[in-house]
C-alpha positions in Angstrom: 167.2 112.2 133.3 168.0 114.4 130.3 167.9 111.5 128.0 164.4 110.4 129.3 163.1 114.0 128.9 164.5 114.1 125.3 162.8 110.8 124.4 159.5 112.0 125.8 159.8 115.3 123.9 160.5 113.4 120.6 157.5 111.1 121.3 155.1 114.0 121.9 156.3 115.9 118.9 155.9 112.7 116.8 152.3 112.4 117.9 151.7 116.0 116.9 153.3 115.5 113.5 152.0 112.0 112.9 148.8 111.4 114.9 147.2 107.9 115.1 144.5 108.9 112.6 146.9 110.1 110.0 146.5 108.3 106.7 148.8 107.2 104.0 145.8 106.5 101.7 145.4 108.9 98.8 142.7 111.5 99.4 139.3 110.9 97.8 139.0 112.2 94.3 136.0 114.1 92.8 134.7 112.0 89.9 135.9 108.7 91.3 133.9 105.9 93.0 133.4 106.5 96.7 135.0 104.0 99.1 132.6 102.0 101.1 131.3 103.0 104.5 131.5 99.5 105.9 132.5 99.7 109.6 130.8 99.5 112.9 129.2 99.4 115.1 126.2 101.4 113.8 124.6 103.7 116.3 121.1 104.3 115.2 120.6 102.2 112.1 121.3 98.8 110.7 124.7 98.4 109.0 124.8 100.0 105.6 127.0 99.9 102.5 127.1 102.4 99.6 125.6 99.6 97.5 122.6 99.5 99.9 122.3 103.3 99.2 122.6 103.1 95.4 120.1 105.4 93.7 120.2 107.8 96.7 122.4 110.9 97.1 124.6 110.2 100.1 126.3 112.8 102.3 129.2 111.2 104.2 130.1 113.4 107.2 133.3 112.7 109.1 132.9 114.1 112.6 133.6 113.6 116.3 131.4 114.7 119.2 134.2 116.6 121.0 134.8 118.9 118.0 133.1 122.3 118.3 133.2 122.8 114.5 131.5 119.4 114.0 128.8 120.3 116.5 128.2 123.6 114.7 127.6 121.7 111.4 125.1 119.2 112.8 122.1 121.6 112.9 122.5 122.2 109.1 122.9 118.4 108.5 119.7 117.8 110.5 117.9 120.4 108.4 119.0 118.8 105.1 118.1 115.4 106.3 114.6 116.5 107.3 114.1 118.4 104.0 115.5 116.0 101.5 115.3 112.4 102.9 111.9 111.8 101.3 113.4 112.8 98.0 116.2 110.2 98.0 118.8 111.8 100.2 120.7 110.1 103.0 123.4 111.2 105.5 125.8 108.8 107.0 127.8 110.2 110.0 131.2 108.6 110.4 132.2 109.1 114.0 136.1 109.1 114.0 137.3 110.1 117.5 140.1 112.6 117.9 140.7 111.8 121.5 140.6 108.5 123.5 137.7 109.7 125.6 135.5 109.9 122.4 135.9 106.2 121.7 133.4 104.5 124.1 130.3 103.4 122.3 128.0 104.5 125.1 129.4 108.0 124.9 128.9 108.2 121.1 125.4 106.9 121.5 124.7 109.6 124.2 126.2 112.3 122.0 124.2 111.2 119.0 121.0 111.4 121.1 121.9 114.8 122.7 122.7 116.3 119.3 119.4 114.9 118.0 121.0 113.1 115.1 118.4 110.9 113.4 120.5 109.9 110.4 122.6 106.8 110.4 125.9 107.0 112.3 128.8 104.5 112.2 131.5 104.4 114.8 135.0 104.4 113.2 137.3 104.0 116.1 140.0 102.2 114.0 139.8 104.9 111.3 139.2 102.3 108.6 136.6 104.4 106.8 138.6 107.6 107.5 141.7 106.1 105.9 139.7 104.6 102.9 138.6 108.2 102.1 142.0 109.8 102.9 140.4 112.2 105.3 142.7 114.5 107.4 140.3 117.0 109.2 137.1 117.2 111.1 134.4 117.9 109.9 134.7 116.8 106.3 131.6 116.5 104.1 131.6 114.3 101.0 128.6 114.1 98.6 128.2 110.9 96.6 125.8 110.7 93.7 123.2 108.0 93.0 125.8 106.0 91.1 128.3 106.0 93.9 130.6 108.7 92.5 132.1 111.4 94.7 130.9 114.7 93.3 131.6 117.3 96.0 133.5 117.9 99.2 133.9 120.5 101.9 136.2 120.7 104.9 135.1 122.6 108.0 132.1 124.7 108.7 130.3 126.9 106.2 129.6 126.6 102.4 126.1 125.6 103.3 124.5 127.3 100.3 126.9 125.7 97.9 126.5 122.2 99.6 122.7 122.5 99.4 122.9 123.5 95.8 124.9 120.4 95.0 122.5 118.2 97.0 119.6 119.6 94.9 121.5 119.2 91.6 122.3 115.5 92.5 118.8 114.7 93.5 117.5 116.0 90.2 119.9 113.8 88.2 118.6 110.5 86.7 120.0 107.3 88.2 
């Protein structure tokens, strides 16, 4: 009995220290080309690649609908999308679930609708996109310039003025 309890404890501690979404990939680097956003399924858009979005400023947002901090960021993302989309700005939400109950496609679709997310969202249940970027926390915001180069990142809530300033700067740059 004690041996079984010890093994269970070690397993649980192992999950806490090395969760399934943990990545061995190097973290993204400012000034380097952005990894692609290929994945799927796509919730409210056709499948996209960064090449499809060339000549646009792209904000890649790693989120999950069960995360309070992610939900707190979404109103600002919607605001930027409404304000800058017509000027060459795109947001791609990468939904990477923290918990098993966040994986079903119908639940992600429902959450996307309830949160009034109109920008493209790709489901990343296998954490392929997450690992390509070397992400380790929700929410994480990455800004990619018109040439596909990572120019800015922010982890967590806040820094809205700084992020918007970088969005404006990148939109003003020539392709």
